[in-house]
N, C-alpha and C positions, 0 to 999 in steps of 0.2 A: 819452845822456842824458838820464831823464826828471827834468824840473823841474815844482814847481809855484808858481805866482807866490805864492800862499796857503794858507790852509789853509779854505776855505769850500766848500762842497758847489757852489758854482755853476763855482768852477776846476777844482774836481777833473773836476768832468763835464766841462769844455772838454778837460780832458787827456787822459780816456778817448777819448775821440771823436778825438780828435787822433793818436794813438798807436796806435789798434787801426781806423781808418776802411779800410785795405786789408784785412785782414781780416775784419770784420763791416758790416753796415750800420747805421745809425743808431741803428734800434729798438732791434734788439738788443744793440749795445752799452751801450744805458739798460739794458736789462732784466741784461744784466752785472754793470753796477755797483752794481742797487740789491740785487741777489741779495747781492753781496759787503756792502754798507753794511748791510743787515737783519740777516746773519750777524754782523759784529763789534760792533754797535750796537743792535740789536735793534728799530732802527726801521724804519717802512713807509717805502714812496717815497711816499706824502700828506705825511710829516711833515716831508720836504727840497722839496717841489713848493711847500708853504706858507710855509716857512721858508729859501729859496736861502741867505742869508748866513750858516747855522749854520755853525760854525768847529767844526771837529777838533781834537783834542790834537795835538800832533805826533809821539807816538806811533803813533797813527795814520796820521801819514803814512806810513811803516815800511813798517805792513802793506799798502799802495796803491802803494808802488814795488815792492817784492815780487809783488805780485800782478800788476800789470801787466805785469812783465817775463816772468812765465810766461805770461800771456795770451797779450802778444808772439808766443813760441814755439806757440801753438796748444793750448795746456794747455785743455780743458775748465775751463769756471767752477765746477762739482759736483765735480773732483778736487781744485781749489785749498782748497776751504770744509772737502770730504770730508764731504759730503749733499746730497742730491737729492729731491726732495719728489714723493711718487707716493699719491696718491687720499689728499691732503690729512694725510699722517703723514710725518715727517721719515726718511728713510734713508740709513745711513751708504752712503758709494761710494768706493774707489781702483780704481786701474787694472785690478785683478784681475777686475772686473766691470763689465759695460754699464751705462752712465745708464740708468735708466728712462725711456720714450721715452713721448707723450701718447697713441699709438698702443695700447699696451699697455695704460696705464690706461683707456681706451675698453673697450676686450675685455672689463678685468675688473667692470668697471661693468655691462658687460653681459650678464655670467655672474652676478652678484649679483640683477639684477632680474629676470633671465628665471629662475632656479631660484627665488629666493625663501626668504624666512625657514622656508618649511616643507621646506627637505632639508636631510636629515642624516647624508646618505651618505657615504663615505669617500673623499678627494679625493686627486688625486694629479698634481703639478707636475713638469713635466722638464725639466731643463735651468734650474733654479730661480734662478742667478745671485746677485742680490743677497738674495735672498728676496721678491720682495716683492710677486708673485702670490700665491704660497701665502697670505703672511701678510696679505694684505688679504683673500684670500677666508675665511681664517680668524678676520678681525673682521668679517667682511660677510654668513658665513653660520652656520648653526648646528653643522654640522659637527665635531667635535670628535678625529676621526680625519684627521689631512692628515703625507701625504708628498710628500717635495721632494728629488729627486735632480740631481747635477750629477757633471759627469766632474773638474773641476777640484775639490782637498784648499781652495785659497784663496779662491775662491767661497765653499764651505759653512761657512768662516769667518768671511767677510762676512754670509753669509745667518744665521748660530746667533746673532750679535751683534745683527744686525736684530730676530729675532723678539725674544731677551731685554731687547731696551731698549723694545721695544712690546708686552711680557709677552703672547707669544702662544707657543701649544706646537706646533711642526712637529718633524715625526722627517725629518729631515735623515740623508739618505744618498748615499756616495762611489758612484758607478754610473756605470759607460759603456752606454750607451742601445742603441748598436750591438752593443754585443757580450755584454752580460750575460742571462743568463737571467732573474734578479732571482727566486730562488724563493721568497721571502718572499713575493710576490704571488702569491694564488692566483685561478684562475680566478673571474672574477662576484664580485668585491670591492671594485669601485669605481663610485661612483655618476657622480664627474666626473675626467675625465684631462685635461688642459691643458697647452699646449707653445706655448714661443715660441723654438724652435728657430733654429739656423744657417739663414739662406735670403737672404746677400747674395750673388751669385753671382762668385767671383774677379773676372772681368772688368771687372764695376760697381765696381770700386778706384777706378779713373781719376775715376767721379763724385761719390766723397766729397772731404768736405770735410777740410782737414789736421787736424782739433782729434779728427775720428774714427778715422780712417786712422792715427794715429800717435800714440795712445794707448787707444783701447780693444780690449780683448782679440780676435785675429785669431781666436780658436778659437772665440768664440761668437757670430761675426759670418758668418763667410765659409766657403761651401759649393764644390766643384769644379763648373765651367761640365759635365762630362760627366755630373754624377748630381745635380742641384742639389734632388733631391726626396728622398734615401736617407733624412733622418732622417724624413720625412713618413708614406714607405711602411713605415719600421720600427717607429713609432709604433704606426698604424695598427694593424697586422698584432697586434702584442702587445695594444694594449690593445682590439682586438675580441677578446680571449681575458681580460682581464682587467676590463672592464665587464659592470655587472650587465646585467639586463633593463631596456630604458627608460632607460639609461645615455648618459651624453652625454661625446662626443670635443669639446673647441675647439684650433684651430688660429689662432696668428697667422702670416700668412703673407705671401712676395711677390708682389706686387701681378701678376707676368707669371704667374706658374702657376696662378692661380683656380680656370680651366675644367678643367685639366691633373687636379690635386686633387682636385675636385669626379667627376674620372671615376675617380682611383685609389681611392677611398673609395668607390664604388660599388660597384668592381670587388671589392674586401675583403669587401663586404657590408653595410654599414651601412643599416639601413632609410629612414634619410631622412640627405641631405644639404643644406646651405643655404650658399651665397656670400653673404657679407656685407660692404660698404661701409663705409669709414670718413669720419670728418669730411672729408675732402678728397674724397669722392666715388670713392678709389682700394679696391678690391679686398682687404681684410684679413685678413678672418675666415672660415676656415672650420668649423662647425656640423654635426659628425656625430650620429646618435643612432643608438640600438640598437632593435632591436624591443624593444617591450613585453613581451613574454612568447617564451620559448623553445619553439621547435615538440619 
């Protein structure tokens, strides 16, 4: 039984630490608590740190109790409150979509900075999930012609909801990139194609935290060990037809397969290919560019 000896911030913080310490390190527990506090009260971490005796209404203790129960079952805090931050915007999330990661945010920020405000070509996001990549590119670039596809109808419902709440126009489509020809997309029609496809091998499941393994959609996470690059190979070949001269293909990748992906993309015929490390110095992004002119 979870008991709060008082309704002060200090006591609630102690209760969270005591009850979650077997699941998360202390710093992460504090982060989870403050995410919940900001969601329910609108107050920031600093507001409580300068006033540790802040008292909550009794009704708030009910929220804390329910949240704690779900956290003890390793439910991600983003699913508990129904939102996650990405590129300084709030996105609705539920177990039908992956929770946006900092590595993906870094990739999108890189794309916006590299391509710049002068870019106005069409964009395609493959495996859009919550829509965070497509929506962020729509907000950060001048392009008004943005498409996003996903195999999951439920994921697309979440993405559409996020586009509406952030007042962004994106053409969402239900497609299976592995099997569909997507005849709507013509040759040399996109300036940028971007994808964060499933890239975690099934053999890596044992390395993952329960809050990911037991809650986030496996279809968006895992690939079979005997064909870990199936999405990259398929997308690379289709993108080679769909990209205009000088267009870019950008992937988020499994760090284990960086060099193999470079060879794959070079074999397809891309003009230049670059492997880029993330903030943890792990191979995380592959950037391929079409020849600036067609022979």
